[in-house]
C-alpha positions in Angstrom: 124.4 78.2 92.8 122.0 77.3 90.1 118.9 79.5 89.9 115.6 78.2 88.4 114.0 81.3 86.8 111.5 82.0 84.1 114.1 84.0 82.2 116.8 81.3 82.4 118.2 79.0 79.7 116.2 76.0 78.6 118.1 72.7 78.5 117.1 69.3 77.4 117.3 66.5 79.9 120.4 65.2 78.2 122.0 68.7 78.3 121.2 69.0 82.0 122.7 65.5 82.6 126.0 66.7 81.1 125.9 69.8 83.3 125.2 67.7 86.4 128.1 65.3 85.5 130.4 68.3 85.3 129.2 69.6 88.7 129.8 66.2 90.2 133.4 66.1 88.9 134.3 69.6 90.1 135.7 70.2 93.5 134.2 71.1 95.9 131.1 69.0 95.1 128.6 71.5 96.4 125.8 72.9 94.3 122.8 74.8 95.6 119.6 74.9 93.5 117.4 78.0 94.2 113.8 78.4 93.3 112.0 81.7 93.9 108.7 82.3 95.4 105.7 84.1 93.8 107.8 87.2 92.9 110.7 85.2 91.5 114.3 85.6 92.6 115.9 88.9 93.5 118.2 90.3 90.8 121.1 90.1 93.3 120.5 86.3 93.6 120.3 85.9 89.8 123.6 87.8 89.4 125.4 85.4 91.9 124.1 82.3 90.1 126.5 80.3 88.0 123.6 79.4 85.7 120.0 80.3 85.4 117.7 77.6 84.1 114.0 77.8 83.1 111.8 74.8 83.7 109.6 75.9 80.8 107.9 79.0 79.4 104.9 78.7 81.8 105.0 80.0 85.3 104.7 77.3 87.9 103.8 77.6 91.6 107.1 77.2 93.5 105.9 74.0 95.2 105.3 72.4 91.8 108.6 73.9 90.5 110.4 72.1 93.3 108.9 68.8 92.2 109.7 69.4 88.5 113.3 70.5 89.3 113.7 67.4 91.6 112.4 65.1 88.9 114.7 66.6 86.2 117.7 66.3 88.5 116.8 62.6 89.2 116.4 62.1 85.4 119.8 63.6 84.8 121.4 61.3 87.3 119.7 58.2 85.8 120.9 59.3 82.3 124.5 59.7 83.6 124.3 56.2 85.2 122.8 54.5 82.2 119.6 53.6 84.0 116.3 53.0 82.0 114.3 55.7 83.8 114.9 58.2 81.0 113.5 56.0 78.2 
């Protein structure tokens, strides 16, 4: 499980792409991405997460955080596949 949380690590798109590639190569190939609501994620959820990532220093509404997280994951996949989207 990967948690998106304001207190998480900040990664560049290239660093995220490397992480995504590693997750794709691990068995089993199941990764859950979790975004909290207005109050964030419960401490018990954050403790269970393999990694906690920040989407930036500013707080985002969770609906917008979903869009940003999805775009960054798409960007990571295009980086890993050598597609021009990232440029």
